C-alpha positions as CSV (number, residue, x, y, z in Angstrom):
1,M,-130.3,41.0,53.2
2,P,-128.9,42.8,56.2
3,Q,-132.3,43.4,57.8
4,V,-133.4,40.5,60.0
5,T,-136.1,39.5,62.4
6,L,-135.6,39.9,66.2
7,A,-135.1,36.2,66.7
8,E,-132.5,36.1,63.9
9,W,-130.7,39.1,65.3
10,I,-130.5,37.7,68.8
11,A,-129.3,34.3,67.5
12,A,-126.6,36.0,65.4
13,A,-125.5,38.0,68.5
14,Q,-125.2,34.8,70.5
15,Q,-123.4,32.9,67.8
16,G,-120.8,35.6,67.5
17,D,-120.1,35.1,63.8
18,S,-121.9,38.3,62.6
19,L,-121.6,42.0,63.1
20,L,-124.8,43.7,64.3
21,S,-126.1,47.2,64.7
22,F,-128.8,48.5,67.1
23,P,-130.1,51.9,68.2
24,T,-128.7,53.6,71.3
25,D,-129.1,57.0,72.9
26,T,-125.9,58.4,71.3
27,V,-125.3,56.9,67.9
28,P,-126.2,53.4,66.5
29,A,-123.9,50.8,67.8
30,L,-121.8,48.4,65.8
31,A,-121.7,45.3,68.0
32,V,-120.4,41.7,68.3
33,R,-119.9,39.1,71.0
34,P,-116.9,40.3,73.1
35,D,-114.7,37.3,72.2
36,R,-115.1,38.2,68.5
37,A,-114.2,41.8,68.8
38,E,-111.5,41.5,66.1
39,L,-114.4,41.5,63.6
40,I,-115.2,45.1,64.4
41,F,-111.6,46.2,64.0
42,A,-111.5,44.6,60.6
43,A,-114.8,46.0,59.4
44,K,-114.0,49.6,60.5
45,Q,-110.3,49.4,59.5
46,R,-109.8,50.6,63.1
47,S,-106.4,51.1,64.8
48,Q,-105.6,48.6,67.5
49,T,-104.9,51.6,69.8
50,K,-108.6,52.6,69.8
51,P,-110.4,50.3,72.3
52,L,-114.0,49.1,72.0
53,I,-116.5,49.4,74.9
54,L,-118.7,46.8,76.5
55,M,-122.4,47.6,76.6
56,G,-124.8,45.9,78.8
57,A,-128.4,46.0,79.9
58,T,-127.5,46.6,83.6
59,A,-124.5,47.5,85.6
60,N,-124.5,44.1,87.2
61,D,-124.1,42.5,83.7
62,L,-120.9,44.6,83.3
63,W,-119.2,44.3,86.7
64,P,-117.7,40.8,86.0
65,F,-115.4,42.4,83.4
66,V,-113.7,44.7,86.0
67,Q,-111.7,44.1,89.1
68,P,-113.4,43.9,92.5
69,L,-116.0,46.7,92.6
70,E,-115.0,49.9,94.3
71,P,-117.7,52.1,96.0
72,Q,-116.8,55.0,93.7
73,W,-117.5,52.9,90.6
74,Q,-120.9,51.9,91.9
75,Q,-121.7,55.5,92.8
76,A,-120.9,56.7,89.3
77,A,-122.9,53.9,87.7
78,D,-125.9,54.7,90.0
79,R,-125.7,58.4,89.0
80,Y,-125.0,58.1,85.2
81,W,-126.5,54.8,84.0
82,P,-128.5,54.3,82.0
83,G,-127.0,57.2,80.1
84,A,-124.3,58.6,77.8
85,V,-121.4,58.1,80.1
86,T,-118.7,55.5,79.6
87,L,-116.7,54.5,82.6
88,V,-113.2,53.2,82.0
89,L,-112.2,50.9,84.8
90,P,-109.4,48.3,85.6
91,A,-110.3,45.1,83.8
92,S,-110.6,41.6,85.2
93,D,-109.1,38.5,83.6
94,R,-112.5,37.8,82.1
95,L,-112.0,40.7,79.5
96,P,-111.1,39.4,76.1
97,P,-107.8,41.1,75.1
98,A,-109.2,42.0,71.7
99,I,-111.5,44.6,73.3
100,N,-108.5,46.8,74.1
101,P,-105.5,45.3,72.3
102,A,-103.1,48.2,73.3
103,D,-104.0,48.0,77.0
104,P,-106.1,45.0,78.1
105,T,-105.8,46.0,81.7
106,S,-108.6,48.6,81.3
107,V,-112.1,48.5,79.8
108,G,-114.8,51.0,79.0
109,L,-118.4,50.2,80.1
110,R,-121.8,51.7,79.4
111,V,-125.5,51.1,80.0
112,P,-127.4,53.0,77.3
113,N,-130.4,55.2,78.1
114,H,-132.4,53.5,75.3
115,P,-135.2,51.0,76.2
116,I,-134.9,49.0,73.0
117,A,-131.1,48.7,73.3
118,R,-131.4,47.5,76.9
119,H,-134.1,45.0,75.9
120,L,-131.8,43.6,73.2
121,L,-128.8,43.5,75.5
122,A,-130.8,41.7,78.2
123,Q,-131.3,38.8,75.7
124,T,-127.9,38.8,74.1
125,G,-125.7,39.5,77.1
126,V,-122.9,42.0,77.1
127,L,-121.7,43.1,73.6
128,A,-118.5,44.7,72.4
129,T,-119.6,48.0,70.7
130,T,-118.5,51.1,68.9
131,S,-120.0,53.5,66.4
132,V,-120.9,52.4,62.8
133,N,-118.4,54.0,60.4
134,R,-115.1,53.5,58.7
135,S,-112.3,54.7,61.0
136,G,-111.9,58.5,60.7
137,E,-115.3,59.1,59.1
138,P,-118.5,60.4,60.8
139,A,-120.7,58.0,62.6
140,L,-123.7,56.7,60.6
141,L,-127.0,57.7,62.3
142,H,-129.6,56.0,60.0
143,F,-130.0,52.3,59.4
144,D,-130.5,52.7,55.7
145,Q,-127.0,54.2,55.6
146,I,-125.7,51.4,57.7
147,N,-127.3,48.8,55.4
148,T,-125.8,50.4,52.3
149,Q,-122.2,51.0,53.6
150,F,-122.0,47.9,55.8
151,P,-124.1,45.3,53.9
152,N,-122.9,42.4,56.1
153,V,-124.0,44.1,59.3
154,K,-127.3,42.8,60.6
155,T,-130.0,45.3,61.6
156,L,-133.6,44.8,62.8
157,Q,-136.3,45.0,60.2
158,P,-138.4,48.2,60.6
159,S,-141.4,46.1,61.3
160,E,-139.6,44.6,64.3
161,I,-138.7,48.1,65.7
162,D,-142.4,49.0,65.3
163,R,-143.5,45.9,67.1
164,L,-141.1,46.7,70.0
165,E,-142.4,50.3,70.2
166,R,-146.0,49.0,70.3
167,S,-144.9,46.6,73.1
168,G,-143.9,49.7,75.2
169,F,-140.2,50.0,74.5
170,D,-139.4,53.6,73.7
171,N,-137.2,54.3,70.7
172,P,-135.7,57.8,71.2
173,P,-133.7,59.2,68.2
174,P,-129.9,59.1,68.5
175,S,-128.4,62.4,69.9
176,G,-125.6,62.1,67.4
177,L,-123.1,63.1,70.2
178,P,-120.6,60.7,71.7
179,S,-120.7,59.6,75.3
180,T,-118.7,61.3,77.9
181,V,-115.7,59.1,78.9
182,A,-114.4,59.1,82.4
183,Q,-111.5,56.9,83.6
184,W,-110.8,55.8,87.2
185,T,-107.2,56.6,88.2
186,I,-105.2,56.5,91.4
187,E,-106.1,60.2,91.8
188,G,-109.8,59.6,91.1
189,W,-111.9,60.2,88.0
190,K,-110.4,61.8,84.9
191,V,-112.5,62.9,82.0
192,L,-111.0,61.7,78.8
193,R,-113.8,62.9,76.5
194,Q,-116.5,65.4,77.2
195,G,-119.8,64.5,75.6
196,N,-123.2,66.0,76.2
197,I,-123.3,65.0,79.8
198,E,-121.1,66.7,82.4
199,F,-119.3,64.2,84.6
200,R,-118.8,65.2,88.2
201,G,-117.7,61.9,89.7
């Protein structure tokens, strides 16, 4: 049964031997511990040229995976996080190569604007993420679809989501739109993908 309790979900995330899904502000995430990123590529039949992103509860959780912090990176994080903006930055040697097999020198990072997502990430630590779908197909937006098409992916039981909501964690619906992606280059910021947030650096 793919739907699990909160405690089981967190334990699976920490163990790293299972794929998981959780709600975010854009589309539900397919996630795994960063050093097991190859599990996502296999499940999605995803090209090694398409990198995953790291998602964390706070910017400070993500900074260890990049080279020494530049002021412009911190400014962008302060402006757009939590939110639907992915920052692509030079990677540190802590980044598992499987996150970006074609170019392990860079990594995409994001803090979602979704209280339940950040609550989960605060307990699991940073996770490797992408959308839930077979490569080339639309992202799945509902957990019943995810449970059907990806029966081995663990999702939270609806009662657990309800309990989190009653505890004060908002659960906004997914926008269905991808995040804006901006990469830091020697010339400054370059927008690689325009989502529903306009990136101004």
